[in-house]
C-alpha positions as CSV (number, residue, x, y, z in Angstrom):
1,M,95.1,104.9,63.6
2,E,98.7,104.7,62.5
3,E,100.8,102.1,64.3
4,T,103.6,104.7,64.9
5,H,101.2,106.9,66.9
6,I,100.2,103.9,69.0
7,A,103.8,102.9,69.6
8,F,104.9,106.3,70.8
9,M,101.8,106.7,73.0
10,Q,102.4,103.2,74.4
11,R,105.9,104.3,75.3
12,A,104.5,107.3,77.1
13,L,102.1,105.1,79.0
14,D,104.9,102.8,80.1
15,L,106.8,105.8,81.3
16,A,103.8,107.1,83.4
17,R,103.5,103.7,85.1
18,R,107.0,104.0,86.6
19,A,105.6,106.4,89.2
20,K,102.6,104.4,90.1
21,G,101.6,105.2,93.7
22,R,104.1,108.1,93.9
23,T,102.3,111.1,92.3
24,S,99.2,111.5,94.6
25,P,97.2,113.7,94.5
26,N,98.3,114.2,90.9
27,P,97.7,111.8,88.0
28,L,100.2,109.5,86.3
29,V,101.5,111.1,83.2
30,G,104.2,110.2,80.6
31,A,105.4,112.2,77.6
32,V,107.5,111.5,74.5
33,I,108.8,114.0,72.0
34,V,109.5,112.7,68.5
35,E,111.2,114.2,65.5
36,N,111.5,112.4,62.1
37,G,110.3,109.2,63.7
38,K,112.9,109.2,66.5
39,V,112.5,109.9,70.2
40,I,114.4,113.0,71.1
41,G,113.1,113.5,74.6
42,E,110.9,111.7,77.2
43,G,109.9,111.9,80.8
44,Y,107.2,111.2,83.4
45,H,105.7,113.0,86.4
46,Q,107.5,111.6,89.4
47,K,105.9,113.3,92.4
48,A,103.5,116.1,93.3
49,G,105.3,119.4,93.3
50,T,107.9,118.3,90.9
51,P,108.0,119.1,87.1
52,H,105.3,117.5,84.9
53,A,106.0,114.8,82.3
54,E,106.0,117.4,79.4
55,V,108.6,119.5,81.1
56,H,110.9,116.6,81.7
57,A,110.6,115.6,78.0
58,L,111.2,119.2,76.8
59,N,114.3,119.5,79.0
60,A,115.6,116.2,77.5
61,A,114.9,117.4,73.9
62,G,116.3,120.9,74.3
63,E,116.4,123.0,71.2
64,A,115.4,120.0,69.1
65,A,111.9,120.3,70.4
66,K,111.1,123.1,68.0
67,G,108.8,121.7,65.3
68,A,108.7,118.3,66.9
69,T,105.7,116.2,68.0
70,L,104.7,115.5,71.6
71,Y,102.8,112.4,72.7
72,T,101.3,112.7,76.2
73,T,99.0,110.4,78.2
74,L,97.0,113.3,79.6
75,E,96.0,116.7,78.4
76,P,98.7,119.3,79.3
77,C,97.7,121.5,82.2
78,C,96.9,125.1,81.5
79,H,96.7,126.5,85.1
80,W,99.1,127.3,87.9
81,G,99.1,124.6,90.6
82,R,102.2,123.4,92.4
83,T,104.0,124.0,89.1
84,P,103.6,126.4,86.1
85,P,101.3,125.5,83.1
86,C,102.7,122.9,80.8
87,T,100.9,124.5,77.8
88,E,102.9,127.6,78.0
89,A,106.1,125.6,78.1
90,L,105.1,123.7,75.0
91,I,104.2,126.8,73.1
92,R,107.5,128.5,74.0
93,A,109.5,125.4,73.0
94,G,107.8,125.5,69.5
95,I,106.2,122.1,69.6
96,A,104.3,121.8,66.3
97,Q,102.0,118.8,67.0
98,V,100.5,117.1,70.1
99,Y,98.9,113.8,70.5
100,V,96.9,113.4,73.7
101,A,95.5,110.1,75.0
102,E,92.9,111.6,77.3
103,V,91.4,114.9,78.2
104,D,92.1,115.9,81.8
105,P,89.0,115.2,84.1
106,N,90.2,118.1,86.3
107,P,87.6,120.9,86.0
108,S,90.5,123.4,86.0
109,V,91.7,121.9,82.7
110,A,89.0,119.7,81.0
111,G,89.7,120.7,77.4
112,K,91.1,124.2,78.1
113,G,94.7,122.9,77.7
114,V,93.9,121.5,74.3
115,Q,92.1,124.8,73.3
116,Q,95.1,126.9,74.4
117,L,97.5,124.8,72.3
118,Q,95.2,125.0,69.3
119,N,94.9,128.8,69.8
120,A,98.7,129.0,69.5
121,G,98.6,127.2,66.2
122,I,99.6,123.7,67.5
123,N,97.8,120.7,65.9
124,V,96.2,118.7,68.6
125,H,94.9,115.1,68.3
126,V,93.0,113.5,71.1
127,G,92.2,109.9,71.7
128,V,95.2,107.7,71.0
129,L,95.0,104.8,73.4
130,R,92.3,106.7,75.4
131,Q,91.0,103.6,77.1
132,E,94.4,102.5,78.4
133,A,95.2,106.0,79.6
134,S,91.8,106.2,81.4
135,G,92.5,103.0,83.3
136,L,95.8,104.2,84.3
137,N,94.3,107.2,86.1
138,E,91.1,105.7,87.5
139,V,92.1,106.8,91.0
140,H,92.8,110.4,90.0
141,R,89.6,110.6,88.0
142,K,87.4,109.5,91.0
143,Y,89.2,111.8,93.4
144,I,89.4,115.0,91.2
145,Q,85.7,114.7,90.2
146,S,84.2,113.8,93.6
147,G,86.8,114.9,96.2
148,R,86.7,111.4,97.7
149,P,89.3,108.6,97.4
150,F,89.0,105.7,95.0
151,V,88.3,102.6,97.2
152,I,89.4,99.1,96.5
153,L,88.0,96.2,98.5
154,K,90.5,93.3,98.5
155,T,89.8,89.8,99.9
156,A,91.3,86.4,99.8
157,M,89.2,83.2,100.0
158,S,89.0,79.5,99.3
159,L,87.1,78.1,96.3
160,D,84.1,77.6,98.5
161,G,84.0,81.2,99.7
162,K,85.7,81.0,103.1
163,I,88.1,83.6,104.4
164,A,89.0,81.5,107.5
165,T,88.3,78.2,109.1
166,A,85.6,77.9,111.7
167,S,88.3,78.4,114.4
168,G,89.4,81.6,112.8
169,E,92.6,80.4,111.1
170,S,93.3,82.4,107.9
171,Q,97.1,82.4,107.4
172,W,97.4,81.5,104.7
173,I,94.6,80.6,102.4
174,T,96.2,82.0,99.3
175,S,99.7,81.5,97.9
176,E,102.8,83.6,98.4
177,A,102.5,84.8,94.9
178,S,99.0,86.2,95.6
179,R,100.2,87.8,98.8
180,Q,103.0,89.5,96.8
181,R,100.4,90.8,94.4
182,G,98.5,92.2,97.4
183,H,101.7,94.0,98.6
184,E,102.0,95.5,95.1
185,V,98.5,97.0,95.6
186,R,99.6,98.3,99.0
187,D,102.6,99.9,97.4
188,A,100.3,101.9,95.0
189,V,97.7,103.2,97.4
190,D,97.6,106.1,99.9
191,A,95.9,104.3,102.7
192,I,95.0,100.9,104.0
193,L,91.9,100.4,106.1
194,V,90.9,97.6,108.6
195,G,88.6,97.2,111.4
196,R,89.6,96.9,115.1
197,G,88.7,93.2,114.8
198,T,91.4,92.5,112.3
199,V,93.9,94.3,114.5
200,A,92.9,92.2,117.5
201,R,92.7,88.9,115.6
202,D,95.7,89.1,113.3
203,N,97.8,91.9,114.9
204,P,99.1,93.0,111.4
205,A,101.8,95.6,110.7
206,L,100.1,96.6,107.4
207,T,103.4,97.5,105.9
208,T,104.5,96.9,102.2
209,R,106.9,94.0,101.7
210,L,108.1,93.4,98.1
211,Q,110.5,90.8,97.1
212,D,112.1,92.6,94.2
213,R,112.3,96.2,95.4
214,E,111.7,98.5,98.3
215,G,108.1,99.2,98.8
216,Q,106.2,102.3,100.1
217,D,104.0,102.0,103.1
218,A,100.5,103.5,103.1
219,I,98.8,105.3,105.9
220,R,97.2,102.8,108.2
221,I,93.6,103.4,109.2
222,V,91.7,101.5,111.8
223,L,88.0,101.7,112.3
224,D,87.3,101.5,116.0
225,S,84.0,103.2,117.1
226,H,84.9,103.2,120.8
227,A,88.7,103.4,120.7
228,I,89.3,100.1,122.4
229,T,92.2,98.9,120.2
230,R,95.1,97.7,122.4
231,P,97.8,100.4,122.5
232,D,100.5,97.7,122.3
233,A,99.2,96.5,118.9
234,R,101.9,95.9,116.3
235,I,100.4,98.6,114.1
236,F,101.5,101.3,116.6
237,N,105.1,100.2,116.8
238,T,108.1,101.6,114.8
239,E,108.1,99.1,111.9
240,S,107.0,102.0,109.7
241,E,107.4,105.8,109.7
242,V,104.0,106.2,108.1
243,G,101.3,107.3,110.5
244,V,98.3,105.4,111.9
245,I,94.8,107.0,112.0
246,V,92.1,105.6,114.3
247,A,88.7,106.6,113.2
248,V,86.2,106.7,116.2
249,T,82.7,107.9,116.8
250,P,81.8,110.8,119.1
251,E,80.8,108.3,121.7
252,A,84.4,107.0,122.1
253,P,85.5,107.5,125.8
254,T,88.0,110.3,126.2
255,E,90.3,108.1,128.3
256,N,90.4,105.6,125.5
257,V,91.2,108.2,122.9
258,D,94.0,109.6,125.1
259,T,95.5,106.0,125.4
260,L,95.6,105.6,121.6
261,E,97.1,109.0,121.0
262,K,99.8,108.2,123.6
263,A,100.5,105.0,121.6
264,G,101.2,107.2,118.6
265,A,97.9,107.2,116.7
266,E,96.1,110.2,115.3
267,V,92.5,109.8,116.5
268,I,89.8,111.4,114.4
269,S,86.1,111.6,115.3
270,V,83.7,110.7,112.5
271,P,79.9,111.0,112.6
272,N,78.3,107.6,113.3
273,A,75.9,105.5,111.3
274,H,74.0,102.8,113.3
275,S,76.6,103.3,116.2
276,K,79.5,102.7,113.8
277,V,81.9,105.0,112.0
278,C,80.1,106.4,108.9
279,F,82.1,105.3,105.9
280,K,80.8,108.1,103.7
281,S,81.8,110.8,106.2
282,L,85.2,109.2,106.7
283,M,85.8,109.2,102.9
284,E,85.0,113.0,102.9
285,I,87.5,113.6,105.6
286,L,90.2,111.6,103.9
287,G,89.6,113.3,100.6
288,K,90.1,116.7,102.2
289,R,93.5,115.4,103.4
290,E,94.4,114.6,99.7
291,I,94.2,110.8,100.4
292,T,93.2,109.7,96.9
293,S,93.0,105.9,97.3
294,V,92.0,103.5,100.0
295,L,92.6,99.7,100.2
296,I,90.2,97.9,102.4
297,E,91.7,94.7,103.9
298,G,89.1,94.1,106.6
299,G,87.1,91.2,107.7
300,S,83.6,90.2,106.6
301,Q,81.8,92.9,108.7
302,I,83.9,95.8,107.5
303,N,83.5,94.5,103.9
304,A,79.7,94.3,104.3
305,S,79.5,97.8,105.8
306,A,81.7,99.3,103.0
307,L,79.6,97.8,100.3
308,A,76.4,98.8,101.9
309,S,77.6,102.4,102.2
310,G,78.3,102.6,98.5
311,I,81.9,103.8,98.8
312,V,83.6,100.8,97.1
313,D,84.7,101.4,93.5
314,K,86.6,98.2,92.8
315,V,86.8,94.6,94.1
316,M,89.8,92.4,94.0
317,C,89.2,88.8,95.1
318,F,92.0,86.2,95.3
319,I,90.7,82.7,95.2
320,A,92.7,79.7,96.2
321,P,91.9,76.1,94.9
322,K,91.1,74.9,98.4
323,L,87.9,73.7,100.1
324,I,87.5,74.6,103.7
325,G,83.9,74.0,104.5
326,G,82.0,74.5,107.7
327,Q,78.8,76.4,108.4
328,N,80.6,78.6,110.9
329,A,83.5,79.4,108.7
330,P,83.2,83.1,107.6
331,G,82.8,84.3,104.0
332,P,84.2,87.6,102.7
333,I,80.9,89.6,103.1
334,G,79.1,89.5,106.5
335,G,76.3,91.6,107.8
336,V,72.6,90.6,107.4
337,G,72.9,90.0,103.7
338,I,70.2,90.4,101.1
339,Q,66.7,89.0,100.8
340,S,66.4,88.9,97.0
341,L,69.0,88.2,94.3
342,S,67.8,91.4,92.6
343,E,69.5,93.2,95.5
344,A,72.9,91.6,94.8
345,V,75.9,93.9,94.0
346,N,76.8,93.3,90.4
347,L,80.4,93.8,89.2
348,Q,81.3,95.1,85.7
349,Q,84.4,95.1,83.5
350,M,85.4,91.8,85.0
351,R,89.0,90.5,84.6
352,V,90.4,87.1,85.6
353,T,94.1,86.7,86.1
354,P,95.9,83.4,86.8
355,I,98.3,83.7,89.8
356,P,101.4,81.4,90.1
357,E,100.8,78.5,92.5
358,H,97.3,77.9,91.1
359,D,95.4,80.9,92.6
360,I,93.3,83.2,90.5
361,L,92.5,86.9,90.9
362,I,89.1,88.3,89.9
363,E,88.7,92.0,89.6
364,G,85.6,94.0,88.9
365,Y,84.1,97.5,89.3
366,L,80.9,98.6,90.9
């Protein structure tokens, strides 16, 4: 593969990343138009309902786009959605050649865009930096193919696997740098999910606080089977304009539901599983609301239930070089546990990243 193609596609990927967390339910896409080895137009999709990356690049290139080459991180769309088809715009502009990193997983496209361009006489090449492009849109792929959000389970623990001391103290096990990385993840997801126990114990705001730029708050979701969360909890105050959803079971007392709604929460009833909110049913409901990604920041019981339900796609574990000890100090995964190692949840595509102040971040996929 020629280095020039890689370089221009890498530029398109860098452009796409600028909108991370801002395009839901659409994918991240970047596009670069090149003529005689020089970039004459570029752009990226910035928000659902606004022009796609290819259109931004065409507008920047103007008349010079005729006979030029387009590099795009995702197959151009060929159907009407919130915006017109990009394939038609490329054909009208006279683009001669298109390099695509990845075919669109959306069944409405899925190769049809490439075919339409080829039928118009445009040379199309697929696969330049495919793996990088695929990783960039892992959230979109899960959502568009299943109708359910991509779920990240994030936890922070000591080297000996404790998320708190025996007395319940947990602030802070990991470093400020690790916590900032966690806020970067919050900034990129649609929703954050915790259990009522976390709200009662830590009274978190669950907002996004970044040191170098203004962050975006995610929708806050609280799992509370019987709607007993205190209405004066910090999560219901005005620190954020983003809403709070409390997921309850049909057994939740009406008066409790009314109290939470008066506090400003949207209460949704979800089928129960073993007297608790059914995770799978909740994910179906969130998917229908175009919530494409959920970050779980719960305690050990929520983490165990999420894993047991099979909804988790990715695990992020921050580990601090501290030893806490104590038989009663909780670990990141509660519940009854497994009886045999053959039942253990195995992670794949592992990545280990050093974090300043001596923490490490371990990431893996289920």
